[in-house]
N, C-alpha and C positions, 0 to 999 in steps of 0.2 A: 630473346632476352639473353644477356651475357652473364655468365656466372662469375661474379667478381669477388675478390678477397683483398684484404689489406695488403698494400705493397704492390698491387697490380699497376702496371703502366697502361694508360688508356688514351684514346683519341675520341674527341667529341665533334660531331658535325651538326650544326643547326639545320633543321628541316627546311626552314624558310631562307636559309643562306648557306647552302652546302659548300660553298667555296671557303667558308670560315672554318678552320680546323683549330681546335684547342687540344693541347697535350697536357697530361698531368699524371698524378699518382693518387691511388685510392688510399685514404687515411684510415677511415673506420666505416663500418656498416652499422647504422643506428636503427633502433625500433622507434615506433611512435612515442612511447613513453620516454625514451632517451632524448627525443626532440621536444619534450614537454607538451605533447599533444594528448588529448583525451580519447576515450574509446570511440567517440563519434567519427573520428577520422579513419578508423581501421577499414571502413568500407571503400576508401578511396586510395589508400597508400599501402604498398607492400613493404617498402623499406626506404630509408634515407641513406645516401652515400656521401660521406664527407671526402672531398678531394682537394688537392693542392695543385694548382696549375703551374706549368713551367713559366708562362708569361702572364702578366696581369690581364684580367678581363673585367671590364667595368671598374677599373682601378683597384681591383683586389685579386689576390691569388688563391684565397681559400673560398670554397663554395660548397654547397650541398645540392646534390642531384636527387630528385624525387623519382622513385620507381613506383608508378601507380598500379593499382590492381588491374588496370587495362594493359599492363606490361609495356607501357610507354614511359620513357625517361623524359624528365623536364629539368631544365636549368633556368632559374629565374622566371619560371612560368612558360618558357619557350620549349617546344618539343626538340629533343636532340637524339641523335643516333650515337650509340656508344659501341666502341670495339676495343679489344685488347691490343696493345702494341707488342709485337714480338721482336725484341731487341737482342 
């Protein structure tokens, strides 16, 4: 699990398509209540990470990554690997 903060530059790699690399910036870290979720979801999610991608993906640049309680990241339901960019 990567320790992310607002402003961090990141790279995302889809587990089912590792050749696809997305780059972006962490905007905000959100709780379940920030995302409008009820208490029943807290068994499944650790936090939500709002990101802005450098290049559009699925015709959008703004996305939310889910960090599950299983310590797996997901973007649009697809497992992704996240790492910080050192620029």
